[in-house]
N, C-alpha and C positions, 0 to 999 in steps of 0.2 A: 504494500500500500504506500509506504513513504516514497518508494522509488517512482511510483506513478505520480504522486504529488510533486516530486522533484521535476519530473518531465513536464508537468503542467507549468511549473514555475519557469523552466527554461523556455518553453514556448512563449510565455508571457514576456519574458526578458527580450526575446527576439522581436516580438510584436511591438514592444514599446518603442523601438527605434533608437536613434542616436540622442544622447544628451548633450551632444556637442563634443568636438574633438578634444577639448581641454579636460573633459570628464570621463569620456568613454573608456580609456585604458584603465584608469584608477577604479572605476566602477566594475569593469570586467574582472580585474584582478581580485577584487573583493568577492564578487559572485563566484568566481572560479575557486577561490580558496575555500569558500563554504561548501561548494560541490565536492572538492577533493576531500575535505574532512568527512563529509557524509559518506562518500564511497569507501574511504579507509575504515570507518567504523562499521559499515555494512559488511565489508570483506572479513573483518575480524569477528564480527558477530556470527556469520555463517560458518566460518572456520571453527569457531568454538562449538557451535551446534554439531558440526560434523565430527569433531573430536569426541564429544560426549556420546553421540550415537554409535561411533565405532567402539568405544569402551563398553557400552551397553550390549552391542552385538557380540562382542567377544565374551562377555559374561554369559549371555544367553546361549552361545555355542557350547560353553562348558556345561550348562544345564541340560542342553540337548544330549550331550554325551552321557551325562548321568542318567537321563530318562531312557536312553537306548539300552543301557546296561540292565534295566529292570526286566527286559523281556527274558533274561536267562534265569530269573528267580522263580523257583517252583512254588514258593509260599506266596500266594497272591494277596493275602492280607498284609504281609510285610511289604510287598511291592506297592500295594495301594497306599500304604502309609508313607512310603518313601516318595511316591509320585506326588502325593499331596504336599509334602514338604518342598519338593522341587517346584511345584506350582506356586506356592507362596513366594518363594524366592524369585520366580519368573515375574510375578506381578510387582514385587518390590523393586525389581531392576528398572522398570519403566520402559518407555517406547524406544526402540532401537533404530529409529529413522526409516530410511527407504527400504531397508531389508526386513522390516518387522514381519510382513506377511509371509515371506519365504521362511524365516526362522520359526514362525508360529506353526507352519505346516510340518516342518521337521520335528518340532516339539511334540505335536499331538500324534505322531506316528505310533508310539506305543499304544495309544488308545485304539488305533485301527488294528494293530497287531493282536490285541487281546481277543478279538473275535475270530482269529485264525489260529489260536493255540492248539496244540495236539490234543486228541481226544482223552488222554490220560488225566487231564484236569477236569475236575468235577464241573458240570454245567452250572450249578448254582454259584460256585466260587467265581467262575469266569464271568457270569452275568453280573454278579455283585461288583467285581472289579471294573468291568466295562461301564456300568452305570455310574460308579463313583468317579471314574476318569472323565466320563462325558459331562457330568454335572460340574466338575471342576474346570472343564475346558470350554465353557460357553463363550459367546461373543464378548462378554464383559470381562473375561479372564485376562485379556491383554492388558 
């Protein structure tokens, strides 16, 4: 939004025309200095947002690795408890920027895997785990 407002200001600057040769250069230098400060702050702001998002994405990748290990646990009550803990940490980590949706899909993969576990697992235990994971991975879980 501020960038659009700045573009409007620039168009108005150009439309205003000359203030006279004696003033034009001084006024332009003042306007340009303000523009340069705006753009420097903007670049720093978005660089900081990118740095934060990258750190959050890295943290979430570690949580994904933890969640993937749960598929090898045969006691699904234990797995469910651990997944719930990981889900809490996922939420606490916050939004990971432009890769959030991709990370989320990887994170909920264990939920999908639970429906394809080998038949040796009791149906009731599997259904309980799947329901718990699904309730914890709703759209608001992000």
